[in-house]
N, C-alpha and C positions, 0 to 999 in steps of 0.2 A: 359644062355639065349638061347631061341629057335630062329631059323631063318627059313624063307621060302626058298624053292628051288630057287625062283627068286632072293632073296637077295644074295645067295651064287653064283649062276651062272651068273647073270647079273650085279648087283650093285657093288659087291666087285671087280670084274675084271675090270670094266669100270671106276670106280672112285677111286682115290688114297686116299681121305680123310676119308671116313666112315670106321670105324672099329667097331666091335661088342662092344668093351669097350666104345668107344665114344658114340655109340647109347644107351647103357645101362645108361651112365651118363646123357644123355639128358632125357631119360624116367624117371629117378629117380628124376630129378630136373628141370622140364621144366619151361620156362618163359611163356608158353601158352600151353593149351591142348584143343583139340576139337574132338568130335566124328563125324564121317562122317555118311551119310545116310545109307551106307552099313554096318555100325557097326565097321569099322576099326577106329582106334584112331590115331590122329595126335598129335605129340609132337614137340614143337619148343624149341631150345636152342641156346645159343651163344657159338661159338667156335673160336679159333684163329688158323689158319692153319700155319704150319711151314713156316718160311720165310716171314710171313705177320705180320704187326704191328696191324692192325685194326681187331676187331672181326667180324665174319659173323654170319648169322642166318642159322641154319641147321634144316630141318624138317625130323623127323623120323616117319614113319607110321608103326603101328603094326596091327596085326589082332585084332578082337574084344576082345580077351583075355587080351589085353594090355601089352603083353610081347613077343609075337612072332614077330620079326622084319621082315617087308615086304620090305621096301625101305627106303632110306635116301638120301637127296640131299640138296645142298645149295638153300635156298629160298630167292632170292634177292627181291622178291615182298612182303615179309611179312609185314603186318600191324596188330597190335594187335586189335582183334575184341571183346573185352570185358574181363571179368574176367576169370582167368584160371579155 
C-alpha cells in the first residue's frame, strides 16, 4: 500500500492507533465510502483499540486512486449518510 508524505511524517508519529495494516483493512471492507469534491476518497470502518471494550469509527482518506493513504483518524461524529 502506498502512503503520502503527510501520512508518514504527521499522522503516524502523532497518533498511536493508525497503522498501514489497519488502514488497508478499512479500505478493503468499509462500513461506508464517500468521494470528496477534490477526488479523495473517505472510507469508514469500526476498530477496537487496545485496552478498550467498545469499538470506534475510524476514517481513512486516500488520494483519488483509492489506495494511497493520506490520513486516518477517529471520527466521533460519524453518521451514515446513505448507501456505501
